C-alpha positions as CSV (number, residue, x, y, z in Angstrom):
1,X,0.0,-0.2,0.0
2,X,3.0,2.5,0.5
3,X,3.7,2.4,-3.2
4,X,0.2,3.2,-3.7
5,X,0.5,5.9,-1.6
6,X,3.5,7.4,-3.2
7,X,2.2,7.0,-6.8
8,X,-0.9,8.9,-5.5
9,X,1.1,11.7,-4.3
10,X,3.5,11.5,-7.7
11,X,0.0,12.2,-9.9
12,X,-0.6,14.8,-7.5
13,X,-3.8,13.9,-5.9
14,X,-4.5,15.9,-3.1
15,X,-8.3,14.1,-2.1
16,X,-8.4,10.4,-1.4
17,X,-8.1,9.1,-4.7
18,X,-5.7,6.0,-5.2
19,X,-4.8,4.1,-7.5
20,X,-7.0,1.2,-8.0
21,X,-5.2,-0.7,-11.3
22,X,-2.6,0.0,-14.3
23,X,-3.2,-2.1,-17.7
24,X,-0.4,-1.8,-19.9
25,X,-0.2,-3.3,-23.4
26,X,3.2,-2.4,-24.4
27,X,2.6,-4.1,-27.9
28,X,-0.4,-2.2,-28.7
29,X,0.8,0.8,-26.8
30,X,-2.1,1.0,-24.7
31,X,-1.6,2.1,-21.0
32,X,-5.1,2.7,-18.6
33,X,-4.6,3.8,-15.6
34,X,-7.6,3.5,-13.0
35,X,-8.1,6.0,-10.4
36,X,-10.3,6.0,-8.0
37,X,-12.2,8.3,-5.6
38,X,-15.1,8.3,-3.4
39,X,-17.8,7.2,-5.6
40,X,-16.2,5.4,-8.2
41,X,-13.5,4.8,-11.0
42,X,-11.9,7.4,-13.4
43,X,-9.7,7.0,-16.0
44,X,-8.2,9.4,-18.6
45,X,-11.1,7.8,-21.1
46,X,-14.0,9.1,-18.7
47,X,-12.9,12.7,-19.3
48,X,-15.0,15.1,-21.2
49,X,-13.2,18.0,-21.8
50,X,-9.5,18.0,-24.0
51,X,-8.1,20.4,-21.2
52,X,-8.7,17.6,-18.1
53,X,-7.4,15.2,-20.1
54,X,-4.0,16.8,-20.6
55,X,-4.0,17.5,-17.1
56,X,-4.6,13.7,-16.3
57,X,-2.0,13.0,-19.0
58,X,0.8,14.9,-17.5
59,X,0.6,13.5,-14.0
60,X,0.3,9.9,-15.3
61,X,3.5,10.6,-17.4
62,X,5.3,12.4,-15.1
63,X,4.3,9.1,-12.6
64,X,5.2,6.4,-15.1
65,X,8.5,8.0,-16.3
66,X,9.6,8.4,-12.3
67,X,8.0,4.6,-11.6
68,X,11.3,2.9,-12.4
69,X,9.3,0.2,-14.3
70,X,11.0,-0.3,-17.7
71,X,7.8,-1.5,-19.4
72,X,5.9,1.4,-17.6
73,X,8.2,4.2,-19.2
74,X,8.6,2.5,-22.6
75,X,4.3,2.6,-22.8
76,X,4.7,6.3,-21.9
77,X,7.1,7.2,-24.2
78,X,5.1,5.7,-26.8
79,X,2.2,6.9,-25.7
80,X,3.7,10.7,-25.9
81,X,5.1,10.1,-29.6
82,X,1.5,9.7,-30.2
83,X,-0.3,12.1,-27.9
84,X,-1.7,14.0,-30.6
85,X,-3.8,11.4,-32.0
86,X,-4.6,9.9,-28.3
87,X,-6.1,13.4,-28.0
88,X,-8.1,13.6,-30.8
89,X,-10.4,10.9,-29.0
90,X,-11.5,13.8,-26.9
91,X,-12.8,16.2,-29.8
92,X,-14.6,13.5,-32.1
93,X,-15.3,10.9,-29.4
94,X,-14.5,7.7,-31.9
95,X,-12.2,5.1,-31.7
96,X,-11.2,1.8,-33.7
97,X,-12.0,-0.4,-30.7
98,X,-14.7,-2.2,-33.2
99,X,-12.4,-2.6,-36.0
100,X,-9.6,-3.7,-33.5
101,X,-12.1,-6.6,-31.9
102,X,-12.6,-7.9,-35.7
103,X,-9.4,-7.9,-36.1
104,X,-8.7,-10.0,-33.3
105,X,-11.6,-12.6,-34.3
106,X,-10.0,-13.0,-37.6
107,X,-6.6,-13.3,-36.0
108,X,-7.9,-15.7,-33.7
109,X,-9.6,-17.8,-36.8
110,X,-6.4,-18.0,-38.9
111,X,-4.2,-19.1,-35.6
112,X,-6.8,-22.0,-34.7
113,X,-6.4,-23.6,-38.0
114,X,-2.5,-22.8,-38.4
115,X,-3.0,-21.2,-41.2
116,X,-4.8,-21.3,-44.4
117,X,-3.2,-22.5,-47.7
118,X,-6.6,-21.7,-49.8
119,X,-7.3,-17.6,-49.5
120,X,-10.8,-18.6,-50.3
121,X,-11.0,-21.0,-47.4
122,X,-10.0,-18.4,-45.2
123,X,-12.3,-15.8,-46.5
124,X,-15.1,-18.4,-45.9
125,X,-14.3,-19.1,-42.2
126,X,-14.1,-15.7,-41.3
127,X,-17.5,-15.5,-42.8
128,X,-18.5,-18.0,-40.8
129,X,-16.9,-17.2,-37.1
130,X,-17.2,-13.1,-37.5
131,X,-21.1,-13.0,-39.8
132,X,-22.8,-13.0,-36.4
133,X,-25.2,-15.9,-38.5
134,X,-27.6,-18.0,-36.5
135,X,-27.0,-21.2,-36.7
136,X,-29.7,-23.1,-34.9
137,X,-32.9,-22.6,-37.5
138,X,-36.0,-21.4,-36.1
139,X,-38.3,-24.3,-35.4
140,X,-41.4,-24.3,-38.1
141,X,-44.5,-25.9,-36.8
142,X,-46.9,-27.0,-39.2
143,X,-50.5,-26.3,-38.6
144,X,-53.7,-27.6,-40.8
145,X,-55.5,-24.7,-42.3
146,X,-58.9,-24.1,-40.4
């Protein structure tokens, strides 16, 4: 718990906030810092204004780069290089999350099969697994005309 208190101080959180969790995916350049307050959790993406998001980012970046955790420092610097693109979210409120999710499903289809020799078979497998088809047909009951 002492480290949480240190991080709270480094982030400049004067109220009774705590760092609840830090999720890092260096390969995808994703870092999420969950900072809790009395009512619940806050993270960068919950901010409505670009100004508040930038303030949060500055505090978080300072904390991350002074944490002495090599992957955290790497992730923070990666995000800093792409910061203008990250901050556009606060102007437009759109992400590529749906496309990333679909890409993940397609990669899973390919990994399960250990690759495909025929591109058409791969395409059919993607349609089958990602198409959202109802594979269980509706039961039809026949009635006598009355």
